[in-house]
N, C-alpha and C positions, 0 to 999 in steps of 0.2 A: 513563300519560302523565306523571305527576309524576316517576316513576323515570327515564324517558328524559330528561326535561328536566334533572333533577339530574345525570345522568351526563354530559350535554353540557356543563353548566356546569363540572363538575369537570374534564373534559378541556380545555376552553378555559382554565380557570384554570391548569392545568399548563403549557399552551403559553405563557401570559403569563409564568409563572415562568421558563420557559426563555429567552424573549426578553428579559425585563427584568433577570434576576438572573444566570443561569448563562452566557448568551452573552457579554456584555461584562464587562470589557474584554479585548481580545486580549493575549496575553502575548508580548512580543518579547524574544528573547534571542539571544545570539551563537551562530552555528552550531557553534562549537568549545566550547560550554559543557560542563563536566564533570558537571553535575547538571541534566539536562533536566527532571526532575520538580519542580524548585523553582519555586514560583509567584512572580510578580513583585509581587503585591499581597497585603497582609495581609487577614485577615477569616475569617469562617466558611466561605465558599465555598472559599477557598484551603486551609484546614485540611481540609475535606471532600475536596477534590481529592487532597491528599497521602495521606489515609487510604485513599481508593479506589485510588490508584495503588499503595500499599503492599500491598494485598490481591491485586493481580494477580501471577501467576507471573512470576518474573524473566525467563525467556526470552521470554514473550509481551509483557511490558512493554518489553523492549529492542527487539523486532521492531516493536511498535506505535510506539515513540518514533522509530525509524529511518524508518518510513513517513511519520509526521507531519512529521518534519523535512525529508524529501526532497520531500514534497508541498507544502511551504511553508505548513503550517497555522498555525504560530506559537503553538500551544497545548500544554498538557501532556496526557499520557495520561489523568490523572484527570478533566480537564475534558471530554475526548472521551467518556469512559464516562458521566459525569453527563448530558451532552447526549443521548447515545443512549438511556439509560434513561428520561429524562424524556419525550423525544419519543415513544418506543415506548409508554409507558404512556398518554400523552395520546391518541395515535392509536388505541390499542386501545380505550380507553373511548369515543371518538367513533364509531369504526366499529361497535363492539358495540351502541351505543345507536341508531345510524341504521339498521343492517342486522340482523344476527343476532349473538349472542354468539360464535359460532364464528370469525367474521372478527376480532373483537376479540382473542380468544385467539391466533389465528394472527399478528396484527400484533405482539402483545407478544413472541411467541416468535421471529418471523422478523426483525423490524426491527433488533434489536440485532446481528444478523449482517451487516446491510447496511453499517454504518459501517466496520468493519475491512476488509471486502471492497472497498469503494469506495476506501479509502486504499491498499490493496495494489495495486489496479488502476491507480491514478494513479501510484504509485511505480514500478510495473513499466513503465508507459508511459515514464516519464522514464528509467529504466534502459535500455529498448530504444533510445531516441533516443541515449543516450550510446554504446551499442554501435554503432549505425549511423554515428555520427560518428567512430568511433575510427580508421578508416583515414585519413580526412582529417586528423585530429588528429596522427597519426604522421607524415604527410607534411609538415605544417606544422612539427612539431618537428624533423624531419630537415633541412628547408630552413633553419631558423634555426641549427642546428648547423653546417651547411655554410657559412653566412655568417660564421662565426667567433665566434659568441656562446657564452658558457658555458652549461652545462646549466641552471642556475637562470634565467639570462636567457631561454633558449629556452622554459622552462616559463612564464615571465612573458609571453612573446610569445603563447603559446597562450592564456593566461588573458585576454589583451586582444583577440585577434582571432578566437578560435573561437566557434562558436555555442553557445547554451544547450542542455542543461545542462553541457556540457563546460567552458565558461568558468568557471562558478560553482565547479565542483569543483577546477579548477586554481588559481583564486584562493585557495580554502581551503587547498590543498596548499602554495602558495607562502607564504601567511601563516603556516602552521605551521612551515615551515622558517625563516622570518625570526624567529620567537620562540624558536627553539632546538631544534626537533624535527629528527630525522634525515631526510634526503631520502627514503631507502628506506622508512622508516616512514610518511612522509606519503603516498607513492604507494601503499603497501599499504593505508592507510586509505581512499583513493579506491576501490581495487578492492573492498574489503569493503563500503563504503557502496553501491556500484553493483552488487554481486554479479557482478562481471565477471571471469571466468576469463581472458579475452583480455587485460585490462589487467594481470593478474598477470604475464603473460609480459613485458609492457613493464617492470614494476617489477623483475622478475628480470634482464632485460637491462641495465637501468640499474645494478643492484647489481654485476653481473659486470663491466661497463665500469669502474666505480669501483675495483674490486679489481685487475683485470688489464690495464685499458686497452684500446685498440683503436679502431676506427672505429665509433662509436655510430650515426652517421647511416646507415651501410650496414646495420647490424644492424636498425635501425628500419624501413628499407625492406623488408628480408626479412620481418620480422614483419608489416608492413602488407600485403605481397603474400599471405602465408599467411592472414591474417584476411579479406582480400577474397575469396579462394577459398572459405573456410568460410562467409562470409555469402551467397555466391551459392548454395551448396548448401543452406543453411538456408532461403533463400527458395523454392527449388524444393520442398523438403519441405513448407513451409507451404502452397504451392499444391496439392500433392497430397493433403494431409490436411485441406483446407478443408471438403470434404464431410462427413468424419467429425466434425469439430468442430461444424459446424452441426447435424448430427443429434444430437450430444450435448446442445447447448443446447435443442433442441426436446424431446427426451425428458426432460430435467430440468425443463422448464417445464410440461409437460402435467399432472403430478400436482398442481401448485399452481394452475394456471389453471382446470382443470376444476372443482374444488370452489368456486372463487371465482364462476365463472359459474353453477353450480348454486345457490349461496347467493343470488345476485341474482335468478335466475329463480323459484326455489321455496325461500323461506327455511326452510321446515320440513323439507325433504327430508333434510338432513344433521344435523338436531337430535339424533337418537339417537346420533350419534358422540361427542357431548360430554356426554350425559346419562346414560351407563351405563358401568360398568367395562369391559364388552366393547368398547365404542367407543373408550375410552381405550387399551386394549391394542392394538386394531387400528391406531390412529393411531401409537402408539409403534413397532409392528412396521413400519408403512409408512415411517416416518421413517428407521429403521435400514436397511431395504432400499433406500430412495432414496439414502441416503448411500453404501452399498456399491456400488450400481450406478453412481453418479456417479464414484467413485474408479476403478472398473473401466474405464469408458469413457474417463476421462482418461488412464489408463495406455495404453489402446489407441491413442489418437490423439496421444500425447506425442511430441515431436520427439527424436530421438536425439542431436542436436547442441545 
């Protein structure tokens, strides 16, 4: 009983540390900042954040920074990692003390994966909204050009009148041009941030128009019509593959939900899995097979567009 109480107090103490020290203050920086890992406030926590961010692989750190920035988190990757680790350890200690140690171990191993997945899901949702708004954006841009506005003024009109997140991205592109960036580079940056192949076509159309001239409004209308047809086909594919994607979620959740229910119903049933080398080996093999199966199913139900 004393051990359980001590574990609970330790977990609660870690949560208090997260709430009182690691969470505030939030770091606000310009979207165009060239050093997103730089902390806004001095201190031990800021130095620890920079050290943790420096240990992350460069590619993963860049992807995490882009997702955080797009999701509107206003924090550095180092702070996100610290929060995730602290909450995972605290939750693992509390769950292990209240239920069985297996749940605590699973919490420490699984919860750190939840934060980047949640950030990626939110960022992907924003990118999908940008893609869905792209045809309307091109129509608004073409209408502004037909009204006699310059290309930069047309982009500014889209930034003022379009819905989010399109307006925010065009505001950033216009601001980059006003501080000296090339218009083509600013549009390419939007396409890269939003992972939008369709918007790359728009950027290429603008570059060609600036080099050889022509009726850009008509070109944008043709691009908009093409994108509208592709979006219609994409929605049809989504409806046809909905059953397979739902089956994938169920199959991926079963190996995690069933041990959880068994641990709650009969806490000692899965104890051998974490108390012997054979159990550890079986857990490792199960995790590898689950990962391979998840990747396989994802490839089967992936959309070709």
